[in-house]
C-alpha positions in Angstrom: -195.5 -15.6 69.7 -192.6 -18.2 70.4 -190.1 -15.2 70.0 -191.5 -13.8 73.4 -191.2 -17.1 75.0 -187.3 -17.1 74.3 -186.4 -13.7 75.1 -186.8 -14.0 78.9 -184.7 -17.0 78.7 -182.1 -15.6 76.6 -182.2 -12.3 78.9 -181.4 -14.7 81.9 -178.8 -16.1 80.2 -177.0 -13.1 79.3 -177.7 -11.7 83.2 -175.9 -14.9 84.3 -173.0 -14.4 82.0 -172.7 -10.7 83.2 -172.8 -11.8 86.8 -170.1 -14.4 85.9 -167.8 -12.0 84.0 -168.4 -8.8 86.1 -166.9 -5.7 84.4 -166.0 -7.6 80.8 -166.8 -5.3 78.0 -168.3 -8.2 75.9 -170.9 -9.0 78.9 -171.7 -5.4 79.2 -172.2 -4.8 75.7 -174.4 -7.8 75.5 -176.6 -6.5 78.7 -178.0 -3.7 76.8 -179.9 -5.7 73.7 -180.8 -8.1 76.5 -182.4 -5.6 78.6 -184.5 -4.3 75.9 -185.5 -7.8 74.8 -186.5 -8.5 78.7 -188.6 -5.2 78.6 -190.4 -6.1 75.3 -191.2 -9.4 76.6 -192.3 -8.2 79.9 -194.6 -5.8 78.2 -196.1 -8.8 75.9 -196.7 -11.2 78.6 -198.4 -8.4 80.9 -200.6 -7.7 78.1 -201.6 -11.4 77.6 -202.6 -11.5 81.4 -204.5 -8.6 81.3 -206.5 -9.7 78.2 -207.0 -12.9 80.3 -208.2 -11.1 83.6 -209.5 -8.0 82.2 -208.9 -4.3 83.4 -207.7 -3.0 85.8 -206.3 -6.6 87.1 -203.8 -6.8 84.2 -202.2 -3.1 84.9 -202.1 -4.3 88.9 -200.2 -7.3 87.9 -197.3 -5.6 86.0 -197.1 -2.6 88.6 -196.9 -4.9 91.4 -194.5 -7.3 90.0 -192.1 -4.4 88.9 -192.5 -2.8 92.4 -191.8 -5.9 94.3 -188.6 -6.7 92.4 -187.7 -2.7 92.8 -188.3 -3.1 96.8 -186.1 -6.0 96.9 -183.1 -4.3 94.5 -183.4 -1.3 97.0 -183.0 -3.6 100.0 -180.2 -5.4 98.8 -178.6 -2.1 98.2 -179.2 -0.8 101.6 -178.1 -4.3 103.2 -174.6 -4.0 101.0 -174.2 -0.3 101.4 -174.8 0.7 105.0 -174.5 4.1 106.0 -173.3 5.1 102.4 -177.0 3.7 100.9 -178.9 5.5 103.5 -180.4 7.9 100.8 -180.8 5.1 98.3 -184.7 4.6 99.0 -185.5 8.2 98.9 -183.6 8.9 95.6 -185.4 5.6 94.1 -188.9 6.6 95.2 -188.5 10.3 94.2 -187.3 9.5 90.9 -189.9 6.9 90.4 -192.7 9.7 91.4 -191.0 12.2 89.2 -190.5 10.0 86.3 -194.0 8.6 86.1 -196.1 11.6 87.1 -194.1 14.0 84.6 -192.3 11.7 82.1 -194.6 8.7 81.6 -197.7 10.9 81.7 -196.5 13.7 79.7 -195.3 11.0 76.8 -198.7 9.2 77.0 -200.7 12.4 76.5 -198.5 13.8 74.1 -198.2 10.9 71.7 -202.0 10.1 72.4 -202.9 13.7 71.6 -200.6 13.6 68.4 -202.4 10.6 67.1 -206.1 11.0 68.3 -206.4 14.6 69.1 -208.2 14.4 72.3 -208.4 11.3 74.4 -210.3 10.7 77.7 -210.3 9.0 81.0 -212.1 8.5 84.1 -211.2 11.4 86.7 -212.8 9.3 89.6 -210.1 6.8 89.5 -207.3 8.9 88.6 -207.9 11.6 91.0 -208.2 9.3 93.9 -204.7 7.9 93.2 -203.3 11.3 92.4 -204.4 12.4 95.7 -203.1 9.3 97.5 -199.8 10.0 95.8 -199.5 13.6 96.8 -200.5 12.6 100.6 -197.8 9.9 100.7 -195.0 11.9 98.8 -195.3 14.8 101.4 -195.3 12.2 104.5 -192.4 10.1 103.0 -190.3 13.0 101.0 -190.9 16.5 102.6 -192.0 15.9 106.1 -188.7 14.2 107.3 -186.8 17.6 106.9 -189.4 19.5 108.7 -189.7 17.3 112.1 -187.7 18.3 115.2 -187.4 14.8 117.0 -184.5 13.6 114.9 -181.7 15.4 113.3 -181.5 16.2 109.5 -183.9 14.8 107.0 -184.7 11.8 109.1 -187.6 10.2 111.1 -187.5 8.6 114.3 -188.4 4.9 114.8 -191.9 5.7 115.9 -192.3 8.3 112.9 -191.0 5.2 110.3 -193.4 3.0 111.5 -196.3 5.5 111.2 -195.3 6.3 107.7 -194.9 2.8 106.8 -198.3 1.7 108.0 -199.7 4.8 106.4 -198.1 4.2 103.1 -199.4 0.6 103.2 -202.8 1.3 104.1 -203.4 4.0 101.4 -201.9 1.6 98.8 -204.4 -1.3 100.1 -207.5 0.9 100.0 -206.4 2.3 96.5 -206.4 -1.4 95.2 -209.6 -2.2 96.9 -211.7 0.4 95.2 -209.6 -0.3 91.8 -210.5 -3.9 92.0 -213.7 -4.4 94.0 -215.7 -1.3 95.5 -215.4 1.1 92.3 -213.8 -1.1 89.6 -215.8 0.7 86.9 -213.6 4.0 87.8 -210.8 2.2 86.1 -212.4 0.5 83.2 -211.1 1.8 79.6 -213.8 2.3 76.8 -213.3 -0.3 74.0 -210.9 1.3 71.6 -211.4 0.9 67.9 -207.6 1.1 67.3 -206.8 -1.8 69.8 -207.2 -4.7 67.9 -206.4 -7.0 70.9 -209.5 -6.0 72.4 -211.6 -8.1 70.2 -209.3 -11.1 69.9 -210.3 -14.1 71.7 -208.8 -14.3 75.4 -205.9 -16.8 75.8 -206.5 -19.7 77.6 -205.8 -20.4 81.4 -202.7 -22.2 80.7 -201.3 -19.6 78.5 -202.0 -17.1 80.9 -200.3 -18.8 83.8 -197.3 -19.5 81.4 -197.3 -15.7 80.7 -197.3 -14.8 84.5 -194.5 -17.1 84.9 -192.5 -15.5 81.9 -193.3 -12.1 83.4 -191.8 -12.6 86.4 -188.4 -14.1 84.4 -188.4 -11.1 82.6 -188.8 -8.6 85.2 -186.3 -10.5 87.1 -183.9 -10.4 84.1 -184.6 -6.3 83.7 -183.6 -5.5 87.2 -180.9 -7.9 87.3 -179.3 -6.5 84.1 -179.9 -3.0 85.7 -177.7 -3.9 88.4 -175.1 -5.3 86.3 -174.9 -2.1 84.5 -175.2 -0.1 87.5 -171.3 0.0 88.4 -170.5 1.1 84.8 -173.0 3.9 85.2 -171.4 4.9 88.3 -167.9 4.9 86.7 -169.5 7.3 84.1 -170.9 9.4 86.5 -167.6 9.7 88.7 -165.8 10.5 85.4 -168.4 13.3 84.4 -168.3 14.5 88.0 -172.2 14.1 88.1 -174.4 14.3 91.2 -174.7 10.5 92.7 -178.3 10.9 92.3 -178.0 10.5 88.7 -177.3 6.7 89.3 -180.6 6.3 91.1 -182.5 8.3 88.2 -180.9 5.8 85.3 -181.7 2.7 87.6 -185.3 3.8 88.2 -185.7 4.7 84.2 -184.3 1.1 83.5 -186.8 -0.6 86.0 -189.7 1.5 84.9 -189.2 0.8 81.3 -191.7 -2.2 81.0 -194.7 0.0 82.3 -193.5 2.9 80.4 -193.5 0.9 77.2 -196.8 -0.7 78.2 -198.3 2.8 79.0 -197.1 4.5 75.7 -198.6 1.5 73.6 -202.0 1.9 75.4 -202.2 5.6 74.9 -201.4 5.1 71.0 -204.3 2.6 71.0 -206.6 5.2 72.3 -206.7 3.6 75.6 -205.5 6.4 77.8 -207.4 4.8 80.9 -204.8 1.9 81.0 -202.1 4.4 80.7 -203.2 6.3 83.8 -204.0 3.1 85.5 -200.2 2.0 84.9 -198.8 5.3 85.7 -200.6 6.2 89.0 -200.8 2.5 90.1 -197.2 2.1 89.6 -196.1 5.3 91.6 -198.4 4.4 94.5 -197.1 0.9 94.4 -193.4 2.2 94.7 -194.3 4.2 97.8 -196.7 2.0 99.4 -194.8 -1.1 98.9 -191.3 -0.1 99.0 -191.2 2.4 101.9 -193.0 -0.5 104.3 -190.1 -3.1 103.4 -187.5 -0.4 103.8 -188.5 0.8 107.2 -188.9 -2.7 108.4 -185.2 -3.5 107.4 -184.0 0.0 109.0 -185.8 -0.8 112.2 -185.0 -4.3 112.7 -181.2 -3.8 111.6 -180.5 -0.4 112.8 -179.6 0.9 109.4 -179.5 4.4 108.7 -182.2 5.9 106.6 -182.4 9.4 104.9 -186.0 10.2 103.4 -186.1 14.0 103.4 -185.6 15.7 100.0 -184.1 19.2 99.5 -185.9 22.4 98.8 -185.4 22.3 95.2 -187.0 18.9 95.0 -189.8 20.0 97.4 -190.7 22.8 94.8 -190.5 20.2 91.9 -193.0 17.9 93.7 -195.5 20.6 94.4 -195.1 21.9 91.0 -195.8 18.3 89.7 -199.0 17.8 91.7 -200.2 21.2 91.0 -199.9 20.8 87.2 -201.3 17.2 87.7 -204.6 18.2 89.5 -205.1 20.9 86.5 -204.2 18.9 83.7 -205.9 15.7 84.7 -208.9 17.3 86.4 -211.3 17.3 83.3 -210.8 13.8 82.1 -209.7 15.1 78.6 -206.3 15.8 77.5 -204.7 17.0 74.4 -201.1 17.4 73.6 -200.7 20.6 75.1 -201.1 19.0 78.6 -198.5 16.3 77.6 -196.0 19.0 76.8 -196.4 20.9 80.0 -195.5 17.7 81.9 -192.6 16.6 79.8 -191.2 20.3 80.5 -191.5 19.7 84.3 -189.8 16.2 83.5 -186.9 18.1 81.7 -186.8 20.5 84.5 -186.2 17.4 86.9 -183.5 16.1 84.8 -181.7 19.5 84.1 -181.8 20.5 87.7 -180.4 17.1 88.9 -177.5 17.6 86.6 -177.1 21.4 87.4 -178.4 21.7 91.0 
């Protein structure tokens, strides 16, 4: 559709205006609809690519593109903020894990259950990703507060290198089984509710055009999020909210394209695609962002705080315990979605009222 060709360009134009007129009310107001338009365009072009290359490659393209740009955004904040930004990578990764594993998964299961009563997916692929995600979350977010080689919630340089290599290795193995060794674990059943399944795939030229437009749209999403972040920070200070709220809001904005795509898939009775997007995105957030951050921290001697507090450790443990139970059978209903959303609500509430 022509509208989805124009939307990324319009969003980039609004982004350029926002950068040229920082703090101007008109530019900030224009950024909000432009952000939503960029999200809609990114989801459309990701679905075009997915229809051309097939699953699970389509979900990987969207997750990988969003995560690479997210990592670049975190790195730019670290370089600009110095010691004041030491906890930004931690807040970003922790927020992404909680938003995806409780919010995105919960909404997909709840809406899918409301529309289709019961849905199914392959537990072999989802459980493999969930196990890797739990291991990386503990290594990256929990263990820094328990080690004794460095003070506080930090790692030594050698420990950082080990965690970075572990993160990258597990992500690479997961992608290998997802695309080569056990691709069948991640393939959704053909869904009658999804009309696009039966449509002719796009041409190679159209797929490449969608890939370029996807990148443009994602750059616009992250850029607009960054333009809006100072206003968000001022609101947080005005309302005397914890600083981590800014990280959560930015993470939500950056994850909008994947969330929208996952919800659309669940409503079309393709919960397998939703699970591929959710678990794959969370794994990519750790597996790619942490190595990039570690390289910058070690090479440039930047301070880096990774360990979360006891409250967040408990929420992480609850998230993975409930995830292992609710996703262990391969069949879901709206009750399981409600449980995940209650944990998500607790994550948001306890951030505001720690």
